[in-house]
C-alpha positions as CSV (number, residue, x, y, z in Angstrom):
1,X,-10.7,-84.6,41.4
2,X,-7.2,-83.9,39.8
3,X,-5.3,-84.4,43.1
4,X,-7.2,-87.8,43.5
5,X,-6.4,-88.8,39.9
6,X,-2.6,-87.9,40.4
7,X,-2.7,-89.7,43.9
8,X,-4.2,-92.9,41.9
9,X,-1.5,-92.4,39.4
10,X,1.2,-92.6,41.7
11,X,-0.4,-95.5,43.5
12,X,-0.4,-97.6,39.8
13,X,3.2,-96.8,39.4
14,X,5.0,-97.3,42.7
15,X,3.1,-99.7,44.7
16,X,1.3,-101.7,41.8
17,X,4.4,-101.3,39.4
18,X,2.0,-101.5,36.5
19,X,3.6,-100.6,32.7
20,X,4.0,-97.2,31.9
21,X,1.5,-97.8,29.0
22,X,-1.0,-99.2,31.3
23,X,-0.3,-95.9,33.6
24,X,-0.7,-94.0,30.7
25,X,-4.4,-95.4,29.7
26,X,-5.7,-95.7,33.5
27,X,-4.7,-91.9,33.7
28,X,-6.5,-91.2,30.8
29,X,-9.6,-93.3,31.7
30,X,-10.4,-91.8,34.9
31,X,-10.3,-88.4,33.1
32,X,-12.5,-89.3,30.4
33,X,-14.9,-90.1,33.6
34,X,-14.0,-87.3,35.7
35,X,-15.1,-84.9,32.5
36,X,-18.4,-87.2,32.1
37,X,-19.3,-86.1,35.8
38,X,-18.5,-82.4,35.4
39,X,-21.4,-81.2,32.8
40,X,-20.7,-77.7,31.1
41,X,-21.4,-74.9,33.3
42,X,-21.7,-77.2,36.5
43,X,-20.1,-78.3,39.5
44,X,-18.2,-81.9,39.3
45,X,-20.5,-84.4,41.1
46,X,-18.9,-85.2,44.2
47,X,-17.2,-89.1,44.0
48,X,-19.4,-90.3,47.2
49,X,-22.6,-89.7,45.2
50,X,-21.4,-91.9,42.3
51,X,-23.4,-95.1,42.3
52,X,-24.0,-98.3,39.6
53,X,-26.5,-96.2,37.7
54,X,-24.2,-93.3,36.8
55,X,-21.6,-95.7,35.7
56,X,-24.0,-97.5,33.3
57,X,-24.8,-93.9,32.0
58,X,-21.4,-93.7,31.7
59,X,-20.6,-97.0,29.7
60,X,-23.6,-96.0,27.8
61,X,-22.3,-93.0,26.6
62,X,-18.8,-94.6,25.5
63,X,-21.1,-97.0,23.2
64,X,-23.0,-93.7,21.9
65,X,-19.2,-92.1,20.9
66,X,-18.8,-95.6,18.9
67,X,-16.2,-97.3,21.1
68,X,-15.7,-100.8,20.6
69,X,-16.2,-103.6,23.4
70,X,-12.9,-104.1,24.3
71,X,-12.7,-100.4,24.6
72,X,-15.4,-99.9,27.1
73,X,-14.5,-103.2,29.0
74,X,-10.9,-101.4,29.4
75,X,-12.8,-98.2,30.7
76,X,-14.9,-100.2,33.1
77,X,-11.7,-101.5,34.1
78,X,-9.8,-98.8,34.9
79,X,-13.1,-97.4,36.7
80,X,-13.0,-100.5,39.2
81,X,-9.3,-100.3,40.0
82,X,-9.7,-96.5,40.6
83,X,-12.4,-97.1,42.9
84,X,-11.0,-99.7,44.6
85,X,-7.8,-97.3,45.1
86,X,-10.8,-95.1,46.3
87,X,-12.1,-97.1,48.8
88,X,-8.3,-98.0,50.4
89,X,-7.7,-94.5,51.0
90,X,-11.1,-94.1,52.3
91,X,-12.7,-91.3,49.7
92,X,-15.7,-93.5,48.9
93,X,-17.3,-96.6,51.2
94,X,-17.8,-98.7,48.2
95,X,-16.9,-99.5,44.8
96,X,-19.9,-99.1,42.6
97,X,-18.1,-100.2,39.4
98,X,-18.3,-103.6,40.5
99,X,-21.7,-103.7,40.6
100,X,-21.9,-102.9,36.4
101,X,-21.3,-106.5,33.9
102,X,-18.2,-106.4,31.7
103,X,-19.0,-106.5,28.1
104,X,-18.9,-109.6,26.4
105,X,-16.2,-109.7,24.5
106,X,-15.9,-112.2,21.5
107,X,-13.5,-115.0,21.8
108,X,-10.8,-114.2,19.0
109,X,-8.4,-117.3,18.3
110,X,-5.0,-115.7,17.1
111,X,-3.7,-116.5,13.4
112,X,-0.8,-118.8,14.3
113,X,2.0,-119.7,11.8
114,X,3.2,-123.1,11.3
115,X,6.3,-123.9,12.2
116,X,7.3,-124.6,8.7
117,X,6.3,-121.1,7.3
118,X,8.1,-119.8,10.9
119,X,11.5,-121.5,9.9
120,X,11.4,-120.5,6.3
121,X,10.6,-116.7,7.0
122,X,13.4,-116.9,9.4
123,X,16.0,-118.4,7.3
124,X,15.5,-116.4,4.4
125,X,16.0,-112.9,6.1
126,X,19.2,-112.2,4.3
127,X,17.3,-113.0,0.8
128,X,14.4,-110.7,2.2
129,X,16.5,-107.9,3.1
130,X,18.7,-108.1,-0.4
131,X,15.8,-108.0,-2.4
132,X,14.1,-104.9,-0.3
133,X,17.7,-103.1,-1.2
134,X,17.0,-104.1,-5.3
135,X,13.6,-102.6,-5.5
136,X,15.4,-99.2,-4.2
137,X,16.5,-96.8,-7.0
138,X,19.9,-95.2,-5.4
139,X,23.0,-97.3,-5.8
140,X,24.3,-98.2,-2.8
141,X,27.6,-96.9,-1.1
142,X,30.2,-98.9,0.9
143,X,28.7,-96.9,4.0
144,X,25.2,-98.0,3.2
145,X,26.0,-101.6,2.1
146,X,27.7,-101.7,5.6
147,X,24.8,-100.0,7.5
148,X,22.5,-102.7,6.1
149,X,24.8,-105.4,6.6
150,X,25.1,-104.3,10.7
151,X,21.1,-103.8,10.7
152,X,20.0,-107.1,9.3
153,X,22.3,-108.7,12.1
154,X,20.6,-106.9,14.7
155,X,17.2,-107.6,13.1
156,X,17.7,-111.0,12.8
157,X,18.5,-111.5,16.4
158,X,15.3,-109.7,17.6
159,X,13.2,-111.9,15.7
160,X,15.1,-114.9,16.5
161,X,14.6,-114.1,20.0
162,X,10.6,-113.1,20.1
163,X,10.2,-116.7,18.5
164,X,12.6,-118.6,20.4
165,X,11.8,-117.0,23.6
166,X,7.9,-115.9,23.4
167,X,9.1,-112.4,24.4
168,X,6.6,-109.8,24.8
169,X,7.9,-106.6,22.9
170,X,8.4,-104.0,25.4
171,X,10.0,-107.5,27.3
172,X,12.7,-107.5,24.3
173,X,13.0,-103.8,23.8
174,X,14.0,-103.7,27.9
175,X,16.6,-106.3,28.0
176,X,20.1,-105.0,29.3
177,X,23.1,-106.9,29.2
178,X,22.9,-108.2,32.6
179,X,19.6,-109.8,31.9
180,X,21.6,-112.2,29.2
181,X,23.3,-115.3,30.4
182,X,25.2,-115.8,27.3
183,X,26.7,-119.4,28.5
184,X,23.5,-120.6,29.9
185,X,21.4,-119.1,27.0
186,X,19.1,-117.9,29.3
187,X,17.1,-114.2,29.5
188,X,16.0,-112.5,32.9
189,X,12.6,-110.8,31.7
190,X,10.9,-108.0,33.4
191,X,7.2,-108.7,32.3
192,X,4.1,-107.2,33.2
193,X,3.5,-105.8,36.9
194,X,7.7,-105.5,37.3
195,X,7.3,-109.6,37.4
196,X,10.4,-111.3,37.1
197,X,10.8,-114.4,35.1
198,X,13.7,-116.4,33.3
199,X,13.4,-118.0,30.2
200,X,16.0,-120.0,28.0
201,X,16.8,-119.1,24.4
202,X,18.0,-121.5,21.8
203,X,20.7,-122.5,19.2
204,X,19.8,-120.4,16.4
205,X,18.8,-117.1,19.0
206,X,22.4,-117.7,20.3
207,X,23.9,-117.8,17.2
208,X,22.5,-114.8,15.8
209,X,22.8,-113.0,18.9
210,X,26.7,-114.0,18.9
211,X,26.8,-112.3,15.3
212,X,25.0,-109.2,16.5
213,X,27.3,-108.5,19.8
214,X,30.5,-106.9,17.2
215,X,28.0,-104.8,15.6
216,X,26.6,-103.6,18.8
217,X,30.0,-102.8,20.1
218,X,30.5,-100.8,16.6
219,X,27.7,-99.0,16.9
220,X,28.4,-97.8,20.8
221,X,31.6,-97.2,19.3
222,X,30.5,-94.7,16.7
223,X,28.0,-93.1,18.6
224,X,27.9,-89.2,20.0
225,X,27.3,-88.4,23.4
226,X,25.0,-86.1,22.4
227,X,22.6,-88.9,21.1
228,X,22.5,-89.9,24.5
229,X,23.7,-93.6,24.0
230,X,22.7,-96.4,26.2
231,X,25.6,-98.6,26.7
232,X,23.4,-101.1,29.0
233,X,21.0,-101.7,26.6
234,X,20.8,-105.1,24.3
235,X,19.4,-103.7,21.2
236,X,20.3,-100.5,19.9
237,X,19.3,-98.0,16.9
238,X,21.8,-96.5,14.7
239,X,22.6,-93.9,17.3
240,X,23.4,-96.1,20.1
241,X,20.2,-95.5,21.9
242,X,18.0,-98.2,23.1
243,X,15.6,-99.5,20.6
244,X,12.2,-98.7,21.1
245,X,8.9,-101.1,21.2
246,X,7.5,-98.8,17.9
247,X,10.9,-99.5,16.2
248,X,10.6,-103.4,16.6
249,X,7.0,-103.4,15.4
250,X,8.1,-101.2,12.5
251,X,10.6,-103.6,11.8
252,X,8.5,-107.1,11.9
253,X,6.1,-105.4,9.5
254,X,9.0,-104.5,7.4
255,X,10.3,-107.8,6.6
256,X,6.8,-109.5,6.4
257,X,6.3,-106.6,3.5
258,X,9.7,-107.3,1.8
259,X,9.0,-111.4,1.9
260,X,5.8,-110.4,0.4
261,X,3.8,-112.7,2.5
262,X,0.1,-112.6,3.1
263,X,0.3,-112.4,7.0
264,X,-0.6,-109.6,9.5
265,X,2.8,-110.1,11.4
266,X,3.4,-107.9,14.4
267,X,5.5,-109.2,17.5
268,X,2.9,-110.7,19.1
269,X,2.1,-113.1,16.2
270,X,5.9,-114.7,17.0
271,X,5.1,-114.7,20.8
272,X,1.6,-116.9,19.8
273,X,3.6,-119.1,17.5
274,X,6.0,-119.7,19.8
275,X,3.5,-121.1,22.5
276,X,1.2,-123.0,19.9
277,X,4.3,-124.6,18.3
278,X,5.6,-125.9,21.7
279,X,1.9,-127.0,22.7
280,X,1.9,-128.8,19.7
281,X,4.8,-130.8,20.1
282,X,3.4,-132.0,23.7
283,X,5.0,-129.7,25.9
284,X,3.0,-129.1,29.3
285,X,0.6,-126.2,29.6
286,X,1.7,-125.3,32.9
287,X,5.2,-124.9,31.6
288,X,4.0,-122.7,28.7
289,X,2.6,-120.5,31.5
290,X,5.5,-120.2,33.3
291,X,7.4,-119.4,29.9
292,X,4.9,-116.7,28.9
293,X,5.0,-115.0,32.5
294,X,1.0,-115.5,32.2
295,X,-0.5,-114.9,35.9
296,X,-3.6,-116.8,34.6
297,X,-3.6,-120.5,33.3
298,X,-7.0,-119.3,31.3
299,X,-4.9,-116.7,29.1
300,X,-2.5,-119.7,28.2
301,X,-5.3,-122.1,27.5
302,X,-6.2,-119.8,24.6
303,X,-3.5,-121.8,22.7
304,X,-5.1,-125.4,23.9
305,X,-8.4,-123.5,21.9
306,X,-6.3,-122.9,18.7
307,X,-5.0,-126.7,18.4
308,X,-8.1,-127.8,18.8
309,X,-9.7,-126.0,15.4
310,X,-6.5,-126.8,13.7
311,X,-7.0,-130.3,14.6
312,X,-10.7,-129.9,14.0
313,X,-9.9,-128.4,10.5
314,X,-7.5,-131.8,9.5
315,X,-10.3,-134.2,11.1
316,X,-13.0,-132.6,8.5
317,X,-10.5,-132.4,5.7
318,X,-8.9,-136.3,6.3
319,X,-11.6,-138.2,7.6
320,X,-14.0,-140.1,5.6
321,X,-17.0,-140.0,7.8
322,X,-16.0,-136.5,9.2
């Protein structure tokens, strides 16, 4: 079973071109299923003897462990993909996971910031950073002041791009210099499934990037070879390495906290805002689908539901016969 899972992982990584995070999740899910098929002190149940009843029993065990429906649905999706691979490789004759119904998930509409709230947040990043510095007990030094100024320019460029282009956090962290068309204000983005798309970025993001480029060169010039700098990466940490998705999430949270705003702000919030504000201003849903890199239009239509919800709230509040 272990060798079969490794072959499955190889298939995901090199044939399906799925993201590293998805590979890790699928590996973990299939390994947990393999453990389920191996009771303590007994041999592993042959894969050819697994039917939909055993998979339902496994799904039931996940609920007994306290997993949420979304997590259970992901485990089932992993098994469907795994058995599909096994059928292709002729390890089994059919895919029993297809006969098991996916748990019904509640439709959750994303909380969206208004355009005014987003503009105010981005326009006052400097004030937010200054407020954060004033709360510190240590007296700032010229070195720390210079570092803070560099960080602010980098972070402003990151936040403007997240909102101005609707990028996923992994897409932003993966940007390299060759992906940026500075004259045309376009980005070549590697999305889910390693699918490429081209997205524009606006004037504010352009200004923020132009202010960041000298900072980036300064970081690289001061980086130590032992820190493994990434001269091809657009966004760098203070050692010159490529900025990670975790660092981007942390900086978004930090600015939200320093601004003392009552939002659960994360990088995907800016992507949601990008799509919703485009739709509210009359952009075509198909165009938004292309910009976001959604494979299915139904995924993009979530933003339609959000807009309708907001419209109904305005109607109920304002119309005399509501």
